[in-house]
C-alpha positions in Angstrom: 126.4 89.7 60.6 125.1 92.3 63.0 127.3 94.8 64.9 126.7 92.9 68.1 127.7 89.7 66.3 130.9 91.3 65.0 131.7 92.5 68.5 131.1 89.0 70.0 133.3 87.5 67.3 136.1 90.0 68.0 135.9 89.3 71.8 136.1 85.5 71.1 139.1 86.0 68.8 141.2 87.9 71.3 140.2 86.3 74.5 142.1 83.6 76.4 145.6 84.5 75.2 148.4 85.0 77.8 149.7 88.4 78.7 153.2 87.6 77.3 151.6 87.1 73.9 150.1 90.6 73.9 153.5 92.1 74.7 155.0 90.2 71.8 152.1 91.3 69.7 152.7 94.9 70.7 156.4 94.7 69.8 155.4 93.4 66.4 153.0 96.3 65.9 155.6 98.9 66.9 158.1 97.3 64.5 155.8 97.4 61.6 154.6 101.0 62.3 158.2 102.0 61.4 158.6 99.8 58.4 160.2 101.6 55.5 163.3 99.8 54.0 161.6 96.6 52.6 158.8 98.5 51.1 160.6 101.5 49.5 164.1 100.1 48.8 163.4 99.5 45.1 162.0 103.1 44.7 164.9 104.6 46.7 167.5 103.0 44.4 165.8 103.5 41.1 164.1 106.9 41.5 166.1 108.7 44.2 169.6 107.3 43.5 169.0 106.7 39.7 170.1 103.0 39.5 168.7 100.5 37.2 166.0 97.9 38.0 168.7 95.2 37.7 170.9 96.9 40.4 167.9 97.4 42.6 167.2 93.7 42.2 170.8 92.9 43.0 170.7 94.9 46.2 167.4 93.4 47.2 168.9 89.9 46.5 171.8 90.7 48.8 169.3 91.7 51.5 167.7 88.4 50.9 171.1 86.6 51.0 171.7 88.1 54.4 168.4 86.6 55.6 169.5 83.2 54.2 172.7 83.3 56.1 171.1 84.3 59.4 168.0 82.0 59.3 169.6 78.8 60.3 172.0 80.4 62.7 169.2 82.3 64.4 167.2 79.1 64.7 170.1 77.4 66.5 170.6 80.5 68.7 166.9 80.4 69.5 167.1 76.8 70.8 170.5 77.2 72.5 170.6 80.8 73.9 166.9 81.3 74.2 164.2 83.3 72.4 164.7 86.6 74.3 168.5 87.0 73.8 168.1 86.2 70.1 165.4 88.9 69.8 167.5 91.5 71.6 170.6 90.9 69.5 168.5 90.9 66.2 166.5 94.0 67.0 169.5 96.1 68.1 171.6 95.1 65.1 168.7 95.8 62.8 168.3 99.4 64.2 172.0 100.2 63.7 172.3 98.7 60.2 169.1 100.4 59.0 170.3 103.8 60.2 173.7 103.3 58.5 171.9 102.3 55.2 170.4 105.8 55.1 173.8 107.5 55.0 175.9 105.4 52.6 176.1 106.5 49.0 178.7 104.3 47.3 176.9 101.5 45.3 179.2 98.9 46.8 178.6 100.2 50.3 174.8 100.2 49.8 174.9 96.6 48.7 177.1 95.6 51.6 174.9 97.3 54.2 171.8 96.0 52.7 173.3 92.5 53.2 173.8 93.3 56.9 170.2 94.6 57.2 168.9 91.4 55.8 171.0 89.3 58.2 169.9 91.4 61.3 166.2 91.8 60.4 165.6 88.1 59.5 167.3 86.8 62.7 164.3 87.7 64.8 161.7 85.6 62.9 162.6 82.1 64.3 162.6 83.5 67.8 159.3 85.3 67.5 157.6 82.2 66.0 159.1 79.9 68.6 158.2 82.1 71.5 154.6 82.4 70.3 154.4 78.6 70.0 155.9 78.3 73.6 153.4 80.7 75.3 150.2 79.9 73.4 148.2 76.7 73.9 148.1 74.4 70.8 144.4 74.9 70.2 144.9 78.7 70.2 147.9 78.9 67.9 146.2 79.5 64.5 144.3 82.3 66.2 147.4 83.7 67.8 149.4 83.6 64.5 146.4 85.4 62.8 146.4 88.1 65.4 150.1 88.6 65.1 149.8 88.8 61.3 147.0 91.3 61.9 149.4 93.5 63.9 152.0 93.3 61.2 149.5 94.6 58.7 147.9 97.2 60.9 151.3 98.7 61.3 152.0 98.3 57.6 148.7 99.9 56.6 149.7 103.0 58.6 153.4 103.1 57.7 153.0 102.5 54.0 150.7 105.4 53.5 152.8 107.7 55.7 156.1 106.5 54.3 155.0 107.1 50.7 154.7 110.8 51.5 157.9 110.8 53.7 159.8 109.3 50.7 158.8 112.3 48.5 160.4 114.6 51.1 163.4 112.6 52.5 164.2 108.9 52.2 166.8 109.4 55.0 164.0 110.3 57.4 162.3 107.0 56.6 165.5 105.0 57.4 166.0 106.8 60.7 162.3 106.4 61.7 162.6 102.6 61.1 165.8 102.5 63.1 164.2 104.3 66.0 161.1 102.2 66.1 163.2 99.0 66.0 165.1 100.2 69.0 161.8 100.8 70.8 160.9 97.1 70.1 164.2 96.0 71.6 163.5 98.0 74.8 160.0 96.6 75.0 161.3 93.0 74.7 164.0 93.7 77.4 161.5 95.1 79.9 158.4 93.1 79.4 159.1 89.6 77.9 160.6 86.8 80.0 162.4 83.9 78.4 159.9 81.2 77.2 162.2 78.4 76.0 160.8 75.0 77.4 163.0 73.6 80.1 164.5 70.1 79.6 164.1 67.8 82.7 166.0 64.8 81.3 163.6 62.5 83.1 162.0 60.7 80.1 162.8 59.4 76.7 160.6 62.0 74.9 162.6 64.8 76.6 166.0 63.2 75.7 164.9 62.7 72.0 163.6 66.2 71.7 166.8 67.6 73.1 168.7 65.7 70.3 167.1 67.6 67.5 169.7 69.0 65.1 169.7 70.8 61.7 170.4 67.4 60.1 167.2 66.2 61.7 165.3 69.0 60.0 166.8 68.3 56.6 166.0 64.5 56.9 162.4 65.3 57.7 161.1 64.8 54.1 157.5 65.8 54.9 158.5 69.0 56.6 161.0 69.9 53.9 158.3 69.5 51.3 156.3 72.1 53.1 159.3 74.4 53.2 159.8 74.0 49.5 156.2 74.9 48.7 156.4 77.9 51.1 159.4 79.1 49.1 157.3 79.1 45.8 154.5 81.1 47.5 157.0 83.5 49.0 158.5 84.2 45.6 155.1 85.4 44.5 154.4 87.5 47.6 157.8 89.2 47.3 156.7 90.8 44.1 154.4 93.1 46.0 157.4 94.9 47.3 159.9 94.3 44.4 158.3 93.9 41.0 155.2 96.0 41.7 156.9 99.3 42.8 159.5 99.0 39.9 156.7 98.3 37.4 154.6 101.2 38.7 157.6 103.5 38.7 158.5 102.7 35.1 154.8 103.2 34.1 155.0 106.8 35.5 153.4 106.4 38.9 154.8 108.2 41.9 156.0 106.7 45.3 152.8 108.1 46.8 150.7 106.2 44.2 152.5 103.0 45.1 152.1 103.7 48.8 148.3 104.1 48.3 148.0 100.9 46.2 150.0 98.7 48.5 148.3 100.2 51.6 145.2 98.4 50.5 147.0 95.2 51.4 147.4 96.2 55.0 143.9 97.8 55.3 142.1 94.7 54.0 144.0 92.5 56.4 143.1 94.7 59.3 139.5 94.5 58.3 139.2 90.9 57.3 141.8 89.0 59.4 139.5 88.4 62.4 136.4 87.2 60.5 138.5 85.1 58.1 140.4 83.6 61.1 137.1 82.4 62.6 136.2 80.8 59.2 139.5 79.0 58.7 140.5 78.1 62.3 139.1 74.6 62.2 139.3 73.8 58.5 141.7 71.6 56.7 145.0 73.6 56.4 146.1 71.7 53.4 143.1 72.7 51.3 143.4 76.3 52.5 147.0 76.4 51.3 146.0 75.1 47.8 143.4 77.9 47.5 145.7 80.6 48.8 148.4 79.6 46.4 146.1 79.9 43.4 144.8 83.3 44.7 148.4 84.5 45.1 149.5 83.5 41.6 146.5 84.7 39.7 146.2 87.9 41.8 149.6 89.0 40.6 148.8 87.7 37.2 146.0 90.1 36.9 148.5 93.0 37.5 149.4 92.7 33.8 146.0 94.3 32.9 146.2 97.2 35.5 146.6 100.7 34.1 145.6 102.9 37.0 146.1 103.2 40.7 142.6 101.8 41.3 143.2 98.8 39.0 146.5 98.1 40.8 144.6 98.3 44.1 142.0 95.8 42.9 144.8 93.2 42.0 146.2 93.8 45.5 142.8 92.9 46.9 143.0 89.4 45.3 146.5 88.4 46.5 145.8 90.0 49.9 143.1 87.4 50.5 145.7 84.8 49.7 148.0 86.3 52.4 145.2 86.4 55.0 144.6 82.7 54.5 148.2 81.5 53.9 150.2 83.3 56.7 148.5 81.8 59.8 147.7 78.5 58.2 151.3 77.9 57.0 152.8 79.0 60.3 150.5 76.8 62.3 151.3 73.8 60.1 155.0 74.4 60.6 154.5 74.4 64.4 152.4 71.2 64.2 155.3 69.4 62.4 158.0 70.7 64.8 159.2 68.8 67.9 159.1 71.0 71.1 162.8 71.5 71.7 163.6 71.8 68.0 161.2 74.7 67.4 164.0 77.2 66.8 165.7 75.0 64.2 162.5 74.0 62.5 161.3 77.7 62.4 164.8 78.7 61.1 164.5 76.3 58.2 161.0 77.7 57.4 162.2 81.3 57.7 165.1 80.4 55.4 162.5 79.5 52.7 161.3 83.1 52.8 164.8 84.4 52.9 165.8 82.4 49.9 162.7 83.7 48.1 163.8 87.2 49.1 167.1 86.4 47.4 165.7 84.9 44.2 162.6 87.1 43.7 164.4 90.4 43.1 166.9 88.8 40.7 164.0 87.3 38.8 161.9 90.5 38.8 164.7 92.8 37.9 165.9 90.6 35.0 162.4 89.9 33.7 161.3 93.6 33.8 164.5 94.8 32.2 164.6 92.2 29.4 161.0 91.2 28.7 158.7 93.6 30.5 156.5 93.5 33.6 153.7 91.5 31.8 156.0 88.5 31.7 156.7 88.8 35.4 153.0 88.6 36.2 152.5 85.6 33.9 155.3 83.8 35.7 153.7 84.5 39.0 150.5 82.8 37.8 152.4 79.7 36.7 154.3 79.5 40.0 151.1 79.8 42.0 149.6 77.0 40.0 152.7 74.8 40.6 152.6 75.5 44.3 148.8 74.7 44.5 149.5 71.4 42.7 152.3 70.6 45.2 150.1 71.2 48.2 147.4 69.1 46.7 149.8 66.2 46.2 151.2 66.6 49.7 147.7 66.4 51.3 147.7 62.6 51.3 151.1 62.4 53.1 150.4 64.9 55.9 149.3 63.6 59.3 146.1 64.3 61.1 146.1 66.6 64.1 146.4 63.7 66.5 149.6 62.4 64.8 151.6 65.7 64.8 154.3 66.8 67.2 152.0 69.3 68.8 149.5 66.5 69.7 152.4 64.4 71.0 153.5 67.4 73.1 150.3 67.3 75.0 149.9 63.5 75.1 153.5 62.8 76.2 154.3 60.5 73.3 157.9 60.9 71.9 158.5 63.0 68.8 159.9 61.2 65.8 163.0 61.5 63.6 165.6 62.7 66.1 169.3 61.8 66.3 172.2 62.5 68.5 174.8 65.2 68.0 172.5 68.3 67.8 174.1 71.2 65.9 
C-alpha cells in the first residue's frame, strides 16, 4: 500500500467517533504511559527484594484475587451508580494503593497491598468498556475497541522501555510515577467525561426487561458464559508475558532492561499494525478470528522454549503479539454484542472477571512450574492451552448468533433482549 493509501486508511479508521470517545481514549493513553507495577512486579520481588519465583507468583496471584473480588462489584456499580463515578473511585484508589506499594517492605504487607492494588485497578475495566459501548455506534465498536487497545499499547511501548531503565535506578520511582499518572487520569475523567449510562424510560417491555438484568441473569446465559470461559484460557496464556517471561529471563541471566526491550516489541508492533489489521478484521467472522488468535497465542509462547537471546525472545513476542492484535477488539466486541443494554456493566464485569481469575491462576501456575520443572514446561503448557481454547471457539461457532440476532441489533431495532428476570442484584 502506498503512503497516500496508508494515510487514507488511517483517516477512515479514526473518523466518525464522538468527542467523548477521544477523551476516554486519552485517559487510557495517559494511564498506560505510567504503567509499571504489572510489568515489573515479578522482577521487583525476585531481583530487587530477593524473594523466590513462588513468592512472586503468590503476590501476583493476590493481585489477581483482588481483581476477581472487584470485577463483579464494579460491574454492578457501573450499572447502578454510573460509569463516571465508578471510574473516579477506581482511579483514585489505584493511585493511592500503588504509591503505598512502593514503600512497604514486610512480605505480608507487600502481599496485602498488592491485593488492594488488584482490586482498585481492575474496578475501572467494566466502566470503561460499558462507557465505550454507550457512546459509540454499534457499527463502529470494533474499530473503537481497536483504537483503545492501540492507545494501551502506545503507552505501554513507551513506558516499558523507560521503566526498564528506571527499574535499574529505583523501583520506588516507578511506583510513584504510575500513581501520579493514574491521578491525572482521574482528573481528566472528572473534567471532561460526562455520564453515559443509558436512561431508562419505563415506557416499553424491552426497557423493563433490560432493567431487570441481574448477575444471576449473566450466569444463566450459557452462550455468554462459554465465551467467558474461553477468554479465561486465552488470558492465562497472555498473562505469561508479564509473569513467566520476566522470571524466566531473569533466571537465564538477562537484566530488567533486556526484558524491557523484548516486551516493548509487543507495544511497538501493536502501534504499527493495529490500524491496518483493524481494517482487515472489522467485517470478518469474529468466531474464526478468535480460533486463529488462540492458536497464535499458545504457540507463540510455546516457541519461547527455544529462545536464547534478547532477539530470539523478541521474535516470539512478535508471534503472540499478532494474536493480541486480533483477539482484544474481537473478543470485546463479541462481549458487547451478547450483552443487553442496561446490563452492560454486569456483563462486562463477568468478562473482566475471567481476566482477573486468569491473573490469579497464571502466576501460581508459572511460579510453580518454573520452580519445579523449568520454564520449558511452562511454554509447552501454553501451547496446549492455546490449542484447547481454539478448539473451544471452533465448537462454539455453531451456537453463536448472527449479527442480526444479537442484543446490539435488538438495541437498534427495538426488539426485547432475552434471558432477563426480576430482582436485579
